[in-house]
C-alpha positions as CSV (number, residue, x, y, z in Angstrom):
1,M,8.5,38.4,-53.7
2,K,11.8,39.2,-51.7
3,T,13.0,42.8,-52.2
4,I,16.7,43.3,-52.9
5,N,18.2,45.8,-50.4
6,T,20.6,48.4,-52.0
7,I,24.3,48.5,-51.1
8,K,25.8,51.2,-49.1
9,I,26.8,54.5,-51.0
10,F,28.8,57.5,-50.8
11,T,26.7,59.6,-52.8
12,L,24.0,59.4,-55.4
13,T,24.7,61.2,-58.7
14,L,24.7,64.7,-58.2
15,T,24.1,65.8,-61.8
16,A,20.4,66.3,-62.4
17,A,20.9,69.7,-63.5
18,L,24.4,69.1,-65.2
19,F,23.3,69.9,-68.7
20,F,26.0,71.9,-70.4
21,S,25.4,75.0,-72.7
22,R,26.5,74.0,-76.4
23,C,28.0,77.8,-76.1
24,E,30.1,76.6,-73.4
25,K,33.6,77.7,-74.4
26,N,35.7,75.6,-72.0
27,P,37.0,72.8,-74.1
28,S,37.3,70.6,-71.1
29,Q,33.7,70.5,-70.7
30,S,32.6,70.5,-74.3
31,G,32.1,66.7,-74.4
32,N,30.2,66.8,-71.1
33,L,26.5,66.5,-72.6
34,I,23.6,64.2,-71.5
35,Q,22.2,62.8,-74.7
36,Q,18.6,64.0,-75.3
37,G,16.2,61.8,-77.1
38,N,12.6,60.7,-77.9
39,T,12.7,57.8,-75.3
40,T,14.1,59.0,-71.9
41,I,16.3,56.5,-69.7
42,Q,16.8,57.1,-66.2
43,I,20.3,56.4,-65.0
44,N,22.2,57.0,-61.9
45,A,25.7,55.5,-60.5
46,I,26.8,54.6,-57.1
47,S,30.0,53.6,-55.4
48,P,30.3,51.3,-52.4
49,D,32.9,51.7,-49.5
50,V,34.7,48.4,-50.3
51,Y,36.5,47.5,-53.7
52,N,35.4,50.6,-55.0
53,I,32.9,48.7,-57.3
54,L,31.0,51.0,-59.8
55,Q,27.2,50.4,-60.5
56,V,25.3,51.9,-63.1
57,R,21.6,51.6,-62.9
58,Y,19.1,52.5,-65.4
59,N,15.5,51.6,-66.2
60,N,15.4,49.9,-69.5
61,V,17.4,47.2,-71.5
62,I,19.0,49.1,-74.4
63,N,19.6,47.7,-77.7
64,A,23.0,49.9,-78.0
65,P,25.8,50.6,-75.9
66,I,25.8,53.3,-73.5
67,N,28.9,55.6,-73.3
68,A,29.3,57.5,-70.0
69,T,31.8,59.4,-68.2
70,I,31.9,59.1,-64.6
71,R,33.7,61.6,-62.2
72,F,35.0,60.4,-58.9
73,T,35.9,63.1,-56.3
74,L,38.4,61.7,-53.8
75,K,38.4,62.6,-50.3
76,D,41.7,64.4,-50.8
77,G,39.7,66.6,-53.3
78,Q,41.4,65.1,-56.4
79,Q,38.9,64.6,-59.3
80,K,39.2,61.4,-61.6
81,D,37.3,61.0,-64.8
82,A,36.6,57.4,-65.9
83,Q,35.1,56.4,-69.3
84,I,32.9,53.4,-69.4
85,T,30.8,51.8,-72.0
86,I,28.0,49.4,-70.8
87,P,27.3,46.8,-73.4
88,A,24.4,46.6,-75.6
89,N,21.6,44.4,-74.3
90,N,22.8,44.3,-70.8
91,K,20.5,42.6,-68.6
92,N,20.9,42.4,-64.9
93,L,17.7,43.1,-63.5
94,L,17.4,44.0,-59.6
95,Q,14.2,43.6,-57.8
96,W,13.5,46.8,-56.3
97,D,9.9,46.4,-55.1
98,E,7.0,43.9,-55.6
99,N,7.1,43.8,-59.6
100,K,9.3,46.4,-60.0
101,F,12.8,46.2,-61.4
102,I,16.0,48.3,-62.7
103,N,18.8,47.2,-64.8
104,A,22.3,47.4,-63.3
105,W,25.7,47.1,-64.8
106,N,28.7,46.4,-62.4
107,Y,32.4,47.8,-62.9
108,T,34.7,46.1,-60.5
109,G,37.6,48.8,-61.2
110,G,41.0,48.7,-62.0
111,Y,43.7,46.7,-60.4
112,Y,47.6,46.6,-60.4
113,D,49.4,43.8,-61.9
114,S,52.3,41.7,-60.4
115,T,54.8,44.5,-60.5
116,G,52.3,46.7,-58.6
117,N,52.9,49.5,-61.0
118,T,50.5,49.1,-64.2
119,P,47.0,50.1,-63.6
120,S,44.5,48.3,-65.5
121,G,41.0,49.8,-66.3
122,P,39.9,53.0,-65.9
123,I,39.2,53.0,-62.1
124,D,41.7,52.4,-59.2
125,R,40.6,50.3,-56.4
126,R,42.9,52.0,-54.1
127,W,41.0,55.5,-54.5
128,D,39.4,56.8,-51.4
129,I,36.3,57.9,-52.9
130,A,34.1,60.5,-51.4
131,S,31.3,60.7,-54.2
132,V,30.7,60.0,-57.7
133,K,28.6,61.6,-60.3
134,I,27.8,61.2,-64.0
135,T,29.3,63.9,-66.3
136,A,28.3,62.6,-69.7
137,V,26.0,60.2,-71.2
138,S,25.5,59.2,-74.9
139,C,24.3,56.1,-77.2
140,P,24.8,55.5,-80.9
141,D,21.1,55.1,-81.0
142,K,19.9,58.5,-80.8
143,E,16.5,57.5,-80.1
144,Y,17.4,57.4,-76.2
145,G,18.1,60.1,-74.0
146,F,19.1,60.1,-70.5
147,K,18.0,61.8,-67.3
148,V,20.4,61.5,-64.3
149,L,18.7,60.8,-61.1
150,T,19.6,62.2,-57.6
151,T,17.0,60.4,-55.6
152,N,15.2,57.0,-55.9
153,D,12.4,58.6,-57.9
154,W,12.4,55.7,-60.4
155,I,10.0,54.8,-63.1
156,F,10.6,51.2,-63.1
157,Y,11.1,48.7,-65.9
158,K,8.4,46.1,-66.3
159,P,9.8,42.7,-67.6
160,T,7.9,40.9,-70.3
161,D,9.9,37.7,-69.4
162,S,8.5,34.2,-69.1
163,I,6.8,33.2,-65.9
164,T,8.2,30.1,-64.1
165,S,5.9,28.0,-61.8
166,V,6.2,25.1,-59.4
167,S,3.3,23.6,-57.6
168,F,2.9,20.4,-55.8
169,I,0.6,18.8,-52.7
170,S,2.6,18.0,-49.6
171,N,0.4,16.2,-47.3
172,K,-2.5,18.8,-46.7
173,D,-0.6,21.6,-47.9
174,T,-1.1,23.1,-51.4
175,V,2.5,24.8,-52.2
176,F,2.7,27.1,-55.3
177,Y,5.3,29.3,-56.4
178,S,5.9,31.7,-59.6
179,D,8.1,34.7,-60.9
180,Y,10.0,35.8,-63.6
181,D,12.1,32.8,-65.0
182,F,15.4,35.1,-64.4
183,M,14.6,35.3,-60.9
184,G,17.0,32.7,-59.1
185,T,16.6,29.8,-61.4
186,L,20.0,28.4,-60.8
187,S,19.7,24.7,-62.2
188,Q,22.9,22.7,-63.3
189,F,24.2,19.5,-64.7
190,T,27.4,18.6,-63.3
191,N,29.6,16.7,-65.6
192,S,32.2,15.2,-63.1
193,I,29.4,13.6,-61.1
194,S,26.7,13.2,-64.0
195,H,23.9,14.9,-61.5
196,Y,21.1,17.6,-62.2
197,Y,20.4,20.1,-59.4
198,F,17.5,22.1,-60.0
199,N,17.0,25.2,-57.9
200,F,13.9,27.3,-58.5
201,L,12.9,30.8,-57.6
202,Y,15.8,31.7,-54.9
203,N,15.8,28.2,-53.1
204,K,12.2,28.0,-52.8
205,V,12.2,24.3,-54.4
206,M,15.5,22.2,-54.8
207,L,15.6,19.1,-56.5
208,F,18.9,16.8,-56.5
209,S,18.9,13.9,-59.1
210,G,20.5,10.7,-59.3
211,S,23.0,10.1,-61.9
212,E,21.8,10.9,-65.6
213,Q,22.5,12.1,-69.0
214,Y,22.7,15.5,-70.4
215,P,20.6,17.2,-71.9
216,L,17.0,17.0,-71.0
217,H,14.6,15.6,-73.4
218,E,10.8,14.9,-73.6
219,G,9.7,11.7,-71.9
220,M,13.1,11.7,-69.6
221,I,12.3,10.0,-66.3
222,M,14.5,10.6,-63.3
223,D,14.7,9.6,-59.6
224,I,15.0,12.6,-57.3
225,P,16.7,11.1,-53.9
226,L,16.8,14.6,-52.3
227,M,14.5,17.6,-52.1
228,V,14.3,20.5,-50.0
229,Y,11.6,23.3,-50.4
230,N,10.5,26.3,-48.0
231,F,6.8,26.8,-47.1
232,N,5.5,29.4,-44.8
233,S,9.2,30.4,-43.7
234,R,10.4,26.9,-42.8
235,N,12.2,24.5,-44.5
236,Y,10.9,20.9,-45.3
237,G,12.5,17.8,-47.0
238,S,15.9,16.7,-47.1
239,W,19.2,17.8,-45.6
240,P,21.2,17.7,-48.8
241,D,24.5,16.9,-46.9
242,G,26.2,16.8,-43.2
243,P,25.6,14.6,-40.5
244,Q,21.8,14.3,-41.4
245,A,22.3,13.1,-44.8
246,S,22.3,9.5,-43.8
247,S,18.7,10.0,-42.6
248,N,17.5,11.3,-46.1
249,G,15.1,9.2,-48.3
250,S,13.0,9.9,-51.3
251,T,11.0,7.8,-53.9
252,I,10.1,11.0,-55.8
253,V,10.3,10.8,-59.7
254,L,10.5,13.5,-61.9
255,T,9.2,13.2,-65.7
256,I,10.2,15.9,-68.2
257,T,7.2,16.6,-70.4
258,K,8.2,19.6,-72.7
259,V,11.7,20.8,-73.8
260,T,12.3,23.6,-75.8
261,D,15.5,25.5,-76.9
262,T,15.6,27.3,-73.5
263,H,12.7,25.9,-71.2
264,F,11.3,22.7,-70.0
265,D,8.0,21.3,-68.1
266,A,8.0,18.5,-65.9
267,T,6.0,16.6,-63.4
268,F,6.9,14.9,-60.1
269,S,5.3,12.9,-57.3
270,G,6.6,10.6,-54.5
271,N,7.2,10.2,-50.9
272,L,9.8,12.2,-48.9
273,W,11.4,11.8,-45.4
274,S,14.3,12.9,-43.4
275,S,15.3,14.2,-40.0
276,M,14.0,17.7,-40.9
277,Q,10.5,16.3,-40.0
278,T,8.8,13.7,-38.2
279,D,6.3,12.8,-40.7
280,T,6.7,11.3,-44.1
281,L,5.8,14.0,-46.9
282,H,3.5,12.6,-49.7
283,I,4.2,14.8,-52.8
284,S,1.7,14.6,-55.3
285,N,0.6,16.6,-58.4
286,G,3.8,18.0,-58.8
287,E,4.2,20.2,-61.7
288,I,7.1,22.5,-63.0
289,K,6.3,25.0,-65.8
290,N,8.5,26.9,-68.2
291,A,11.7,26.5,-66.2
292,V,14.9,27.6,-67.8
293,L,17.0,24.7,-68.7
294,P,20.0,23.6,-66.5
295,E,23.4,24.9,-67.3
296,R,26.3,22.3,-67.8
297,V,29.4,22.7,-65.8
298,N,32.4,20.7,-65.0
């Protein structure tokens, strides 16, 4: 699986040892506590050098909101504290390495309205940030405790999500892809043109339907005039647009074999040709298993 590179950062969180004593007399620091609990959640925060987007990362999906205080140190020495709340059940998993994931929550910062005078949100995009750190983390579910990381020494989150797979034979090649269903499944049905666009596993397999009805249902049969897939670091199939589009052709037919509230299965086969390759591709034994249902868009 492709590893997602992390964005450039100023400074990783600097607060691994920042556990204030309950005897602390300074009232400004009395609330700066890192919640302790029976289940430890690793967490850190970074800020990139463009647009001051704050990203908080943690190694779980939590059933309660996370409240945090983020301290921004500006290059002129000023310190700005921002109160943020990460919503419960946030799930935006980033692939860190093979089968390793961390959860991420992005806050894009404040902005100024049309008068240029009224800041919105706790973070000002115009800040010239030198570093960020977490000074407090708490959660209504006291089962959770937090450990603020200063390095990438993560205990990674292991998803239990469903697996999507796509397989077929193209001439003499056996093609097979599988991954978690949240990894790059971007299928859509577009109302304005009544077409389906199936995109599986970060552009590994893309299917473009003719005019169809929404939603998918078991037994539905649709023509697939365009198909593109990536195999052994090379693209095969149809040019979806541009000057080569007129050379495309496909007799591929896709049949929906199962539909649930969230996923579907299908089979497909047929011939595929275009200027992308010299020989006709004979697609057989095509099978889609446990794919996320297409999103309906305008």
